[in-house]
N, C-alpha and C positions, 0 to 999 in steps of 0.2 A: 475490566473484569470479564473473564471468559464465561459466557452464558452456557455453553455446552458442558463445560466442566461443572458448573454450578448445578445445572439440571441433572447431570449424571450423579453428582453427590446427593442431590435431593431424592432421586429415585432409589438409589441404593440405601440411603438413610431411612426412607419410608419403608422399604422392604425389611430392613433389620429391625426397626421399631415394631413393625407388624408381627414379626416372628417372636420378638421378646414379649410383646403384649399378650399374644396368644399363649405362649409358654408359661409366663408368670401368672397371668390372671384368669386363664381358662383351664389350661392343661394341668398345671400343678395342683390347683384346688381339686380338680376332678380326680387326680391320682390320690390325693389325701382322702377323699370320700370313698373311692373305689377300693383302695388297698389298705387304708388306715395305717396299722402299725408296720406293714411291710412296704411302705412307700419307697424306702431306700432303694430297693432292687429295681423297680421300673424307672425310678428317677435317675439312677446311674446310667442305664442304657439310653434313656431319653437325652440326658446331657451329652453323652458321647455323640449321638446322632446330630443334635442341634449344634454342637461345637464343630463337628466335621463340616456340616453345611455352612456354618458361619465362616470357618476358615477358608473354604472354597470361594465364598462370596468375597471375602476380604482379599484373597489373592487374585481372583479373576478381575475384579473391578479396580483394585489398587487404590481404593479410597479408605481413609482412616475414619470410618463411620463408628468405630468402637471407642474413639477418643483415648487412645492409649497414653497420649501425652498428659492426660488429666490424672493419671494414677499417682505419679510422683508427687504432685502438689497435694493430693488427697492424703497421702501418707505423711508428708512433711508438715501439714497444717497442725498447728498446736491446738490442743483441746483444753477447754476451761475445766473439765472434770479431771481430777487427779488420776483416777483409776483408768480412764480411757487413755490419758497421756502416757501412763506407765505401759499399758498394753501396746500403744503405738511405738514407744521406744524399743520394746522387745522386738516388735515386728521390723522396725527399721534396722536393727542390729543384725538380723539374720536373713539371708536371701531365701532360705527354706521357709521361714515364717512369713516373709513377704509373699512368696508364691502361694502359700496356704491361704493367707488373708485375701489376696486378690482373687484367687480361684473361688473362694467361698462367697465373698461379698460383691464381687463384680460378676465373674463367670470363669469357668475353667479355661475358656478361650482367651480371655483377658490375661489370665495368669501365664499362659504360654506366650502370647504375643508380647507381654511386658519383658520377658527374658529371651525373646527370639534372637537367634544369631543367623548369619548368612549360611553357615555350613550345617544347619540342621537337616538331617536326612529324615525320610518317612518314618522310620522306626522311632527316632527321637521325638518327632512330632506326636505320634500316637501315644508314646509312653507318657509324655507330659500332659496330654489331654486326658488320658486315662487316670493318671495320678490326680490331676486337678478335679476331675469328675468324682473320684472317690471322696475327696475332702468335702466337696460341695454337697454330694448326695448324703453323706453322713450327717453333716451339719443341718441341712434343711429337712432331711428325713426325721431326725430327732425333733426338730422344731414342729414339724407336722404331727408327729406322734404325741407331743405334749399338747398341741391344740386339740387333738382327738380325745385325749384323756380329760382335758378341761371341759370340752363339749359334753362328753358322756357324764361327767360328774354333775354338771349344771342340769343336764337333761334328767338325771336320776333324782335330783333335788326337787324338781318341779313336776315330776310325774308320779 
C-alpha cells in the first residue's frame, strides 16, 4: 500500500469533511437564523462558491473524496417503504430526475460529477453547477423556511 497516496487522500478527505461540516452545521443554520424566509438567495450563491471550490479541490488532487461511486448503489438500493421505492423508480427512470435528486440530497457538485464527461467545457460545468445549486437551494431553502415557521409557531404558543 502506498502510504503517500493514502496520506494525500486522508488530508484531502479531512479538508473536504471540514468544509462540509462548517457549511452544513454552522453556516446553513446561521443563514436560516439571519435571513429566515429569504435563505434561498444567499444559499444559492454559497452553494455556487462551495461547489466551485470543491470542484477545484477534486480536479487538483485527483482523489475521489466525494465517493461518486456510492451514488449508483444508493439509487439502486431497494427501499422497504413503498412510497420511497416509487420515488426511487421515477428517479432511476430519468437522468434529469437523477440529477435533481443527487444535486439536492448529496450536493450540486455530486450531481455534476455523477454525469461528468471528458469533453465538458467551462460553460457546461458552470451551467450544471448553477442548475444543481438552484434545485438544492430551493429544496433546502423551503425546508429552512418551514423550520422557521414551526419555530415561530412554537415560540408564539409559549410566550
